[in-house]
N, C-alpha and C positions, 0 to 999 in steps of 0.2 A: 665879948668881941664879936662884931658882926662879920659874917662871912661875905666876901666879895663874890658877886656873881659875874660870870663872863658869858656874854651872848655870842654864840658863833654865827657868822653870816650864813644865811640860807641861800642856796643857789636857786635862782628864779628861772624856771623854764620858759623861754620865750617861744611864741609861735613862729615856726619857720614859714615864710611865705611859700604857698604852693605855686609852682610855676604854672602860668596859664596854658590852657590847651589851645592849640592852633586849630580852630574849628574848620578851617579850609583843608587841613591835612588829615585830621583825625576823624574817623568815621563815627557817627552817632550810634547809640544803641537804642533798642526799643524798650520803653518804660511802660509797663501796664499799670494804669491808675484806675482805682475803683472808688467812685464818689458816692456818698450817701448824705442825705440831709439829716441834720440833728445829731447823729452819732456815727462813729465808724462802724463798718460791718463787723459782726462778731467773728472771732477767729475760727469758729466751727464752720463758717460758710466757705472757708478756703480748703477744707479737708476732702479727702477721697476723690481728688481730681475735679471737684466742683469749684466753680468760681462765681462770685456774686455778679448780679447784673450791673448796668451802668459803667461799663468799662470804657475808658478813654485810652487810646494808644498814642504815646508821645515819643518822638525821636529826639533824644537829647544827649548831652555829654555829662561827664562826672563833675564838671565845674559849674553845672547849672545851680542857681540859687533857689531857695524855697519861694522867694518873691517872683522869680522868673516862671517857676512852675505854676504858682498861683495865677499869674497872668494868663498862661495857656489854659488853665482850668476855667477861668472866667470867660474866655472866648467860647468854650464849649458848653458851659453851664450858665445860662443867664441868671439863675438864682444866686450865684456867687458874686454878682457885680455890685450889689447894694453896699453902700458905705457902712462900715461898722460890722460887716459880716466876718466871722472868724472861719479860717480854713486851717484845720488841724491835720498834720501829716503823721502817718504811722508807716513804718516799714514792716512788711510781712515776709518772713523767710522760713524755710524748712529747717527743723531740727532733725537731722538725718538719723541720729542714734535713737531718738524717741519715736520717730515716724509721725511727727505732727508739725503744725505750723506755729510760729511764735510771732507776736506783734510787739513792736517797740516804738514809743513816741519819739519823734525826731524834731518836732517844732510846730509852731503856730504862727499864722499871719493874720493880721486884722486889716481888712480892706480899707484904704484911705488913711491909715495911720502907720507911722514907722514903729518897728519893733526890733527886739533883740535877735530874732531868728530870720529877719529879712535877707541878710547877706550870707547865711549859712549855706554851704554847698552840700551836694549829695556825698561827695568824697569826705568832707569833714564830719558828716553824720554817719560814716562807716557803712554807706550803702554799697551793696555788691550787685553787679550786673546779674540779672535773673530774679532779684527780689521784686516783690509787688509793692505798690504804694497804695495804702488805704487812707482815704481822705474823707474827713467829716466836715460838712458845711453847715455852720450854725448861724442863723440869721440874727440880726440885732435884737429882735423882739422875743427871741426864745429865752425862756427862764434859765437862770444859772449862768448866763454869759453877759451880764451887765445890761441886759435888755429890759423891756418893760417900760413903765412910765418914767419920764425924767424926774430927777429929784428936785424938790422945790428950792434948794439952796445952791 
């Protein structure tokens, strides 16, 4: 005799919409962004009170999207404006108990193309005010990022 199986309904967690921030009423915070071409800065460059060069200071809010931040970076860095350029975002934050910094990937934007991370906000990516943003700018012709010669097909 075959046993009957019963499938229990699974509760689906829906995203609760984040209430928008009134940018006229809420004060922005200072976001320190470090941009590098090709790869993000190594985590050791954030240790012992030293910070990497190429810092961009941006005043923004927690509801800022990665696409919005990429637009501000493109204004400051002409190398990032070329279509097909990838802008990779990493959060750098201190691990107080270990006394070191840790880096976490939070998303990537491709200039001129829509992507999954375009509308992701800093709040959704668990950014904390005081963290740094480490940004890698990869040009379309760089190896490993879909660059190089176009395929013949």
